[in-house]
C-alpha positions in Angstrom: 137.9 149.1 56.8 134.0 149.6 56.3 131.2 150.1 57.9 131.2 146.3 59.3 135.0 147.3 61.5 133.1 148.7 64.6 134.3 150.9 67.0 133.6 151.0 70.3 132.4 154.4 72.1 131.8 153.6 76.1 130.4 155.9 78.0 128.0 156.9 81.1 124.4 156.1 80.8 123.4 159.8 82.0 125.3 162.5 80.3 125.2 166.4 80.4 124.2 168.6 77.1 128.0 168.7 76.3 129.0 165.3 76.8 125.9 164.2 74.7 127.3 166.4 72.1 130.5 165.6 71.7 129.2 161.5 72.2 127.2 162.9 68.8 129.9 164.0 67.3 132.5 160.6 67.9 129.4 159.1 66.7 128.8 161.5 63.4 132.7 161.4 62.8 133.2 157.6 62.7 130.2 156.9 60.5 131.8 159.5 58.2 134.7 157.4 57.8 133.5 154.1 57.6 133.1 152.7 60.3 130.5 151.7 62.6 130.0 151.8 66.5 129.2 149.0 68.7 127.9 150.1 72.5 126.0 149.4 75.6 123.2 150.9 73.5 121.3 152.0 76.5 121.0 156.1 76.9 123.4 159.1 77.5 126.9 158.9 75.5 125.5 155.5 74.0 122.5 157.2 72.5 124.5 160.4 71.8 127.2 158.5 69.5 124.6 156.8 67.7 122.3 159.8 67.0 124.9 161.3 65.3 126.5 157.5 63.3 122.9 156.8 62.2 122.9 160.5 60.8 126.0 159.9 58.9 125.1 157.1 57.2 126.7 154.9 60.0 125.7 151.4 60.9 125.2 151.1 65.4 125.2 147.8 67.4 123.8 147.9 71.2 125.0 145.4 73.4 122.6 145.7 75.8 122.0 144.3 79.8 119.4 142.6 79.9 116.6 140.3 78.4 114.8 143.5 76.5 115.6 143.9 73.2 113.4 147.2 73.6 115.6 148.5 76.3 117.9 150.0 73.6 117.8 153.7 72.6 116.1 154.6 69.2 119.0 154.7 67.0 120.5 151.1 67.8 120.5 149.6 65.0 121.3 146.4 65.7 120.1 144.6 69.1 121.9 142.2 71.0 120.2 141.2 74.0 122.5 139.2 77.0 120.8 139.3 80.0 124.5 139.2 81.2 124.0 142.6 82.6 127.4 144.4 83.4 128.9 141.4 82.0 128.0 142.3 78.8 130.8 145.4 79.1 133.7 142.3 77.8 131.6 141.9 74.5 131.7 145.2 73.2 135.5 146.2 74.2 136.0 142.3 72.2 133.8 143.2 69.4 135.8 146.3 69.0 138.7 147.1 66.9 139.3 150.3 69.3 137.7 151.9 71.9 137.0 155.6 72.4 135.8 156.9 76.3 133.9 159.7 76.3 133.9 161.0 80.2 131.9 158.1 81.5 132.1 156.2 85.8 132.3 152.3 86.5 131.3 151.4 83.8 132.8 152.8 81.8 135.8 151.9 83.8 135.6 148.5 83.4 135.1 148.9 79.9 138.9 150.4 79.9 140.2 147.6 82.3 139.0 144.9 79.4 140.8 146.8 76.6 143.8 146.9 78.8 143.2 143.3 79.9 142.5 142.0 76.2 144.9 144.6 73.9 141.9 146.7 72.6 143.3 150.2 72.2 141.4 152.4 73.8 141.0 157.0 73.1 140.4 158.6 76.5 138.2 161.1 75.9 138.0 163.5 78.8 137.7 159.8 80.3 139.5 157.5 83.1 143.8 158.1 83.0 144.5 155.0 84.0 147.0 154.0 81.6 150.1 155.1 79.2 148.6 153.2 77.1 145.4 154.7 77.1 145.3 157.7 74.6 144.3 160.5 76.1 142.8 163.5 73.4 140.7 166.5 73.7 138.2 167.1 71.1 135.7 164.7 69.4 138.3 165.0 66.1 140.9 164.1 67.8 139.2 161.3 69.9 138.1 159.9 66.1 141.2 160.4 64.0 143.3 158.5 67.3 141.1 155.3 66.7 140.6 154.9 63.3 144.7 154.9 63.8 145.0 152.7 66.0 142.1 150.1 64.8 144.6 149.8 61.8 147.2 148.9 63.2 146.0 146.1 64.9 
């Protein structure tokens, strides 16, 4: 795998400081292991994961809901403006070899549902536990390791 192999990082657009630190560690961990990340490109978990990845020399891709590429957080390197609203969630999932959900809300739940429907391996770190097909983990390090293992097995 290389930095062009993308792992999705999904979660709420607004989050507390602890969740931000966890998502930042996930992004950093993926980048240091040579993976790029794909996310929704906005704030909260998405911003944190991108920040961690960029600081570690990784590639960040944001699949934006609106038409304005400038709406992306400052750490998104490749900005894809879809104008599709939440329908862009399926593109995020389809673009990833595996997905890590960090906390999250209804959008995160929809992305996890797409993972299940499309056969994209998913890891939940403090997020939804809706299926035995979603790997549950407790730390950022476990999430990164599980997502990489799952991505390499697909």
